[in-house]
C-alpha positions in Angstrom: 13.8 10.3 8.9 11.3 8.0 10.9 9.6 5.9 7.8 12.8 4.4 6.8 13.3 0.6 8.1 16.5 0.0 9.8 18.4 -3.1 8.9 17.6 -4.8 11.9 13.6 -4.4 11.5 13.6 -5.1 7.9 15.4 -8.8 9.3 12.6 -8.8 11.8 10.3 -8.0 9.4 11.5 -11.0 7.0 11.1 -13.7 10.2 7.7 -12.3 10.8 6.4 -12.8 7.3 7.7 -16.4 7.2 6.3 -17.2 10.6 2.9 -15.5 9.8 2.8 -17.0 6.3 2.8 -20.4 7.4 0.3 -22.8 5.5 -1.7 -19.3 5.6 -3.9 -17.6 2.7 -2.8 -14.3 1.7 -5.3 -11.6 -0.2 -5.1 -8.5 -1.2 -8.3 -6.2 -0.5 -8.8 -2.4 -1.2 -10.6 -0.2 0.9 -13.6 2.1 -1.0 -11.5 5.1 -1.2 -8.6 2.8 -2.9 -10.8 1.0 -5.1 -12.0 4.1 -6.4 -9.0 5.4 -7.1 -7.8 2.0 -8.9 -11.3 2.0 -11.3 -10.7 5.6 -12.0 -7.2 5.0 -13.3 -8.1 1.3 -15.0 -10.9 3.5 -16.9 -7.9 6.0 -17.9 -6.1 3.7 -19.1 -8.2 1.8 -21.1 -9.0 5.0 -23.0 -5.4 6.1 -23.3 -5.1 2.9 -25.0 -7.7 3.3 -27.3 -6.5 6.4 -28.6 -3.3 4.9 -28.9 -1.0 6.4 -26.3 1.5 3.6 -25.3 3.2 5.4 -22.4 1.8 7.7 -19.7 1.7 8.9 -16.2 -1.6 6.9 -15.7 -0.2 3.7 -17.1 3.1 3.8 -15.0 0.9 4.1 -11.8 -1.4 1.5 -12.5 1.4 -0.7 -13.6 3.3 0.1 -10.2 0.0 -0.4 -8.3 -0.5 -3.9 -9.9 2.7 -4.9 -8.9 2.8 -3.6 -5.6 -0.3 -5.7 -5.1 1.7 -8.9 -6.3 4.3 -8.3 -4.1 2.2 -8.0 -1.3 0.5 -11.3 -2.0 4.1 -12.8 -1.5 5.1 -10.9 1.4 2.8 -8.7 3.6 5.8 -6.6 4.8 7.3 -6.0 1.7 6.7 -2.2 2.3 8.2 0.3 4.8 6.3 0.3 8.5 5.1 3.9 9.6 5.7 4.5 13.1 3.0 4.4 15.4 2.8 7.7 16.6 2.4 8.8 12.8 -0.3 7.1 12.0 -3.2 9.0 11.3 -6.2 8.8 13.7 -9.1 8.5 11.1 -7.3 5.5 9.9 -7.1 3.9 13.1 -10.9 4.9 14.1 -12.4 4.0 10.3 -10.1 1.0 9.7 -8.9 -0.1 13.2 -5.3 0.0 11.9 -3.1 -1.0 14.6 -0.2 -1.0 11.6 0.5 1.0 8.8 3.1 0.2 6.2 3.9 2.3 2.9 5.1 1.0 -0.4 6.1 4.1 -2.8 4.7 3.8 -6.5 5.3 5.6 -9.8 5.6 9.5 -9.7 6.0 9.7 -6.2 2.2 8.4 -5.5 2.0 6.3 -2.4 -0.1 3.2 -1.6 -1.0 2.9 2.2 -2.2 -0.5 3.8 -2.6 -2.5 6.9 -1.9 -6.2 8.1 -4.6 -7.9 9.9 -4.7 -11.9 10.3 -6.0 -14.8 12.0 -5.0 -18.6 12.3 -6.7 -19.2 8.2 -5.2 -16.1 6.5 -3.5 -12.9 6.1 -5.2 -9.6 4.8 -3.5 -6.9 3.6 -6.0 -4.2 3.4 -5.1 -1.1 1.1 -6.1 1.9 2.8 -5.4 4.3 0.2 -3.3 5.1 -2.9 -2.6 8.4 -3.3 -0.1 11.3 -4.6 2.7 12.9 -2.4 1.0 16.3 -1.6 -2.0 14.2 0.2 0.3 11.6 1.6 2.0 14.5 3.2 -1.0 16.4 4.3 -2.7 13.4 5.9 0.4 12.2 8.0 0.9 15.7 9.2 4.3 17.3 7.4 5.0 20.6 6.5 7.0 22.1 4.1 
């Protein structure tokens, strides 16, 4: 409960996406933290391929990150919007995140991003890529 978009919200997001993207360039930018995860993952996958490993957790995760990035280039509102009251304060301070979105990746990992824009371009700023346990901790979920 809470993080799933409702049908009306999905329709509104599609309409916002169309209006926002008219004649605008869409960019996907990674934060230092997200870039570090992405780079390390890329290096692991290269090593696995050199060893002849055809399929692994790392390869599936990297593919899902690339797929999510391509999806965001087409539609900045592709993820599920996170309720404002759930946005961690450190994201608001560090990234000036007025909105936060989530895309579920392979193996229960999460890609967290915020949407920024101006008259010329829309920027999907990927704040973090992390596993479910760290995601739960950052967003204050306890089990």
